[in-house]
Every structure is written in structure tokens, then in C-alpha cells.
N, C-alpha and C positions, 0 to 999 in steps of 0.2 A: 591639066596643069602640071608643070614640071617644078620641082622644088630642090633646093640644096640648103646646106647649113654651113655657117662659119662661126667659130668660137674664138673669142679673144679672152685669154686666160690670165689669171694671176695679176689682176689689177688692184693694187692696194689703195683703198680709200676708206675714210671714216664717215660716220653719220651719228646722229643723235635723235632719238624718238622722244621729243620733249613731252608728249602726252602719255607716254608709257608709265605704268605704275611701278615697274621694276627696274632692273639694271640697264635696260636699253635706253633709259632716259639719260644715261651718262654718255659722253663722247666715247666711241669705241670703233675699232676698225676691223675690217675683214679683207681677205684676198678674194675678190669677186671674179666671176667669169660671166661673160655676156655671149650668149648664143643667139645668132640671128638666123631666121628662116626666111629665105628668099623664094619668090615664085615668079613664073612667067607663063605665057601661053605658048610662045615660040622661043626656042633657044637662039643664041647668037650664031654667027657663022662658024664658031668653033664647037658648037653643040653645048655651050654653057648657059646656065641660067644667069649667073654673074661670073665674071672673070676674077677669081680670088686675087690675082696679081694686080688688079686695078682697084682694089678696095682700100688703098693706102689712106684715102681721105677719112675713112671711118677710124682706122688705127690712129691717125693724127688727131682726130677730134677727141677720142678717148684719152690719149696722152695729154692733150692740152687741157681738157676740162675735168677729168676724173683722177688721173694718176696722182697719188699722194694728196688728194683733195679732202676736204671735209664738207660733206653734203648736209645742208640744213633745210628744214621746211621754211618756206617764206615767212610763215607766221610764228616762228620760234621766238618767244619773247626775250630770250637771252642771246640771240644771234649777234646783234650789233655790239652788245657789251663784250661778248667773247672775242669777236673778230677785231675789235678795236685794240685790244691788248696785243701788242706785237705786230699788228698790221700784216702787210704782205710778206714780211720776213718770217712769219710764223704760220700764217694761214693761207690756204688756197681754197676759199669758200666757193661752193657751187650751190645755187638755190633752186629748189623745186617745190611743187605744191605738196608732195608727200615723199619723204625719204625712206618709207618702208620699202621692202624688196618689191612688193606689188606696185607701189607708186612709182618707183624707179623704172621698172619694166615698162609701164605705160608711158612714162616721160620719154624714155629712150626710143620707144617706137615712134613717138611724135617727132623726135629729132632726126632719126635715121631714115625713116621712110621717104621723106621728101628728098633727101640727099641721094638715096639709091635711085629714085625715079629720075632725078635730074641727070645723074651720071649715066643712066642707060636710056635716056630719051624716052622714058615712060614704058620701055619694054619689060623691065623687071621691077619688082616692088617687094616690100617687106610684108611677110605674112604674120610674123610674130617675133617676140623678144623673150628669151628666158634669161633671167638673172639668177646666178648661183652665188650664194653667200657661203664662203669657206667650204665648199663641197658638201655641206650638210643640209642646207636649206635652199629652196629655190621658189621663185614665183615666175609666172609667165603672163604675157599680155598678147592676145591675138585679136584680130578684128573679125567680126562676123563675116561669113562667106559672102553675103550680099554686098559688103563694102569693098571686097577685093576688086581691083580693076579688071581682072580676068572674068570675074562673075558678071560684071556689068557688060562686058563685051559679049559674053555668051547669051545674056538676056536679050541684048539688042539684036543678036543673030537668031533669036528664037530657039536656042538650044538648051536654055536653062530649064531645069525641072525641079519642082518642089518635092520634098520627101513623100508627099501624098500622090505623086505622079502627075499632078496638074502643072500646066505651063504658067 
């Protein structure tokens, strides 16, 4: 398998951890970075896993959905009350199941992987997402090797081996 990474840096957005017992329960912002790890079995005609110049759709999605947004958990009991005040002139809400760094990494994987597979006609796929919070903290989401499209292709070709050496 061949891999490469692309980082989208300095994306300002806020979030609120409403279940947190400390200051993270308050709305607060970070400058986030998103590093995507791509994989494929065979590179394209240029020798690329993905052509970085053709990933504008990811940059556009990030700008449209996250840039200067406030990310809320879907079940935040104050979300509607907060976003009603000022409406769209004040808020750019984005809803997720979990707005923790870990939850956002998993969410973004679920958003970006289908986009990458569609853009490459299934040749390339996402292996993982690392989300960096203000360059100090990070979380990553990766799928198990068995779930990678390349792993499934190797299994069907009879070349996949388990760690114990068995097929």
C-alpha cells in the first residue's frame, strides 16, 4: 500500500463540551489543523496516491462547514437557546455526535472518506484523520486494516496474512 498525507492548517472554529466539569463546558475556540492520510494499492498515472491539486473539494468543505463555525454536540441542551440569539448573523453552527477532538476526528473521517473515494473512482481512500487542537493536543481516527479497501482486495486475491502467519 502507498500512502501520503495532506494537512489543512489554521482553521478557526469553536466548540463546547457541555458534559465537561471544567472550563471546556464554555464556548471556546482553537486554531485547528486536519491531517488526512490517504492510501491506495496503485498510484495514478502521475505516480500519486491523490493529486493534491485536485483536493479543492475538501478545502471547500472545510471552509463552508468549519471555518469560523461553532461546533455543538447534537444533544447539547443549550444549543437551540444559544443559536437562536443572533441567528445566522452571529452563529455558524455545525452539529456532530461528539465535538471532542476524538469525536471530530471520527466524524471527519466519515465525511471525507466517501468524498475521496468518489473523486478517485474508488482507487484511493482515507486511512485516517488526525485533528490537532492549537498545536498542543491531537486525536486521530483510523480504521482497522481489515476495513481498508486495499486490505479487502488483498484478501480476495489470497495475499492477506494475519499476524500469526495464517491466511
